[in-house]
VODREN-303282 format. One record per residue (C-alpha): x, y, z; residue number from 0. Coordinates in steps of 0.5 Angstrom, whole numbers. Layout:
N
SITE    east   north      up   num
SITE       X       Y       Z   NUM
...
***
This chain:
90
SITE    east   north      up   num
SITE    -394     -44      24     0
SITE    -389     -49      22     1
SITE    -381     -49      21     2
SITE    -375     -53      19     3
SITE    -371     -55      25     4
SITE    -364     -59      25     5
SITE    -363     -64      30     6
SITE    -356     -67      32     7
SITE    -357     -75      32     8
SITE    -350     -76      36     9
SITE    -349     -82      32    10
SITE    -344     -87      35    11
SITE    -344     -93      31    12
SITE    -350     -96      34    13
SITE    -355     -97      28    14
SITE    -361     -94      32    15
SITE    -362     -88      37    16
SITE    -367     -83      39    17
SITE    -368     -76      38    18
SITE    -373     -71      42    19
SITE    -377     -68      37    20
SITE    -384     -64      37    21
SITE    -390     -69      36    22
SITE    -392     -69      29    23
SITE    -385     -67      26    24
SITE    -384     -69      19    25
SITE    -377     -72      17    26
SITE    -374     -69      11    27
SITE    -367     -71      11    28
SITE    -362     -75      15    29
SITE    -355     -73      12    30
SITE    -348     -69      15    31
SITE    -348     -62      16    32
SITE    -343     -57      14    33
SITE    -339     -59      20    34
SITE    -339     -66      19    35
SITE    -344     -68      24    36
SITE    -350     -73      23    37
SITE    -357     -69      23    38
SITE    -364     -70      21    39
SITE    -368     -64      19    40
SITE    -375     -64      20    41
SITE    -381     -60      19    42
SITE    -384     -58      26    43
SITE    -389     -54      30    44
SITE    -385     -51      35    45
SITE    -391     -50      40    46
SITE    -392     -58      40    47
SITE    -391     -62      46    48
SITE    -384     -66      45    49
SITE    -383     -74      44    50
SITE    -378     -78      42    51
SITE    -377     -80      35    52
SITE    -373     -87      33    53
SITE    -368     -86      27    54
SITE    -365     -93      24    55
SITE    -359     -92      20    56
SITE    -358     -98      15    57
SITE    -352     -99      11    58
SITE    -353    -102       3    59
SITE    -353    -109       3    60
SITE    -355    -110      10    61
SITE    -362    -113      12    62
SITE    -367    -108      14    63
SITE    -370    -109      21    64
SITE    -377    -110      22    65
SITE    -381    -103      25    66
SITE    -376     -98      23    67
SITE    -381     -93      20    68
SITE    -381     -89      14    69
SITE    -375     -88       9    70
SITE    -373     -81       9    71
SITE    -366     -81       6    72
SITE    -359     -84       3    73
SITE    -353     -81       5    74
SITE    -345     -83       4    75
SITE    -339     -83       9    76
SITE    -334     -86       3    77
SITE    -334     -91       2    78
SITE    -340     -93       5    79
SITE    -347     -91       3    80
SITE    -353     -91       9    81
SITE    -360     -91       9    82
SITE    -364     -87      14    83
SITE    -371     -89      17    84
SITE    -375     -86      22    85
SITE    -381     -87      27    86
SITE    -384     -80      29    87
SITE    -389     -79      35    88
SITE    -396     -77      32    89
***
């Protein structure tokens, strides 16, 4: 059975970081949760083996690096707007 989990990203200004997720995770959204922490919500199989997903955050107007993966969502931290890309383990 699949479910949706929230993964804290621990974002500290570095545009690329990794988070451990179950293999086959489907990223749904990257945004700030009600507590103000940057998180990724993903549909997962809780029984799947864990692996690292690479998350890249790019600010509007900045170049998008090669190999950042699939676009997931746009989020704001006023006055800035960011765009999240994710490579998940298959």
